N, C-alpha and C positions, 0 to 999 in steps of 0.2 A: 348571061353569066353574071352573078352577083360579085360585089367587091369582096376580095379575099378568097373567092371560090377558086379552087384549083391551085392555090398557093400552099406550099407545105407548112406544117406546124413550125418547122425550124425557121423558115422565112418570116412567119408571123412573129415568132419569138424575137428574132433579130430586129424586126421593125419596131416591136414594142419596146425593146431594150433601147434602141436609138431614140425613140420618142421620149422615154423616161429620162434619158441623159439630156436631151434638149430641154425638157421641162426643168431639170435641175440647174442647167446652165442659166436659163432665163430667170429662175427664182434667185439664184445666187447673185446674178448681175443686178437684179432689182434691189436685193438686200444691200449690196455694195453702194448702189446709187443713193439709197435712203440714208445710209451711214455718211456718205459724202455730203449730202444736203445738210444733215445735222451738224457735221463738222464745219461746213461753210457758214451756217447760221451762227455757230459759236464764235467763229473768227470775226464775223460781222459785228456781233454783240461786243466782243472784246475791243474792236476798233472804234466803236461809238464813244463819244465823249461822255464821261460820267458826270452826272449832275450831283453836286455836293450841296446839301442843305445848308442854309445860313447858320443854324445853330451848331451844326457839326463843324463848319469852318471857324466859327467864333470860338468854340471849345478847343479846336486845334491851335488857333492863334494864342489863346490864353495859356494853354499847356506849354507851347514853345516859348512864350514870353517868361513864364514862371521859371522854366528850366534855365533860360538865359540869365535871369536875375540871380539864380543860385550859383552860377559860375563865378569864380574869382579871377579877376584879370591877372593877378600875380602868379597864378598857377600855369600860365601859358606864356610861351615866348611870343615875340611880335608876329612872326609868320603864322604860327598856329592860331593866334587870336584873330588875325585878319581872315584866315581861312574859315574859322568858326563863324565869324560875323557874315561872311559872304554866303556860307551855307544857309544860315538863318534867313538872310535876305532873299535867297532863291526860293526857299520854302514859302515865305510870305508872298512873294510875287506870283507863285503858282496858284495861290488860292484867292488872290485879289486882282 
């Protein structure tokens, strides 16, 4: 007796249907896994430290310094001025 011999067409159709469903499940799982891998790669890239070029850092510092020079001390109360200077200090320390 050969495989599938003596089995009704309905049983063959049911088995084929089950096989197709199983193929779809495996394909969808593989797609999901590939998407998860891409997502994890992106997360990893986002967590890696970013290298900032020296010229970019210098231009940022120059821009920050010029902006600070343009500010008038008398336009700020003492607390606001201290906060402003502290924020500038933090920005400088991040890049040096």
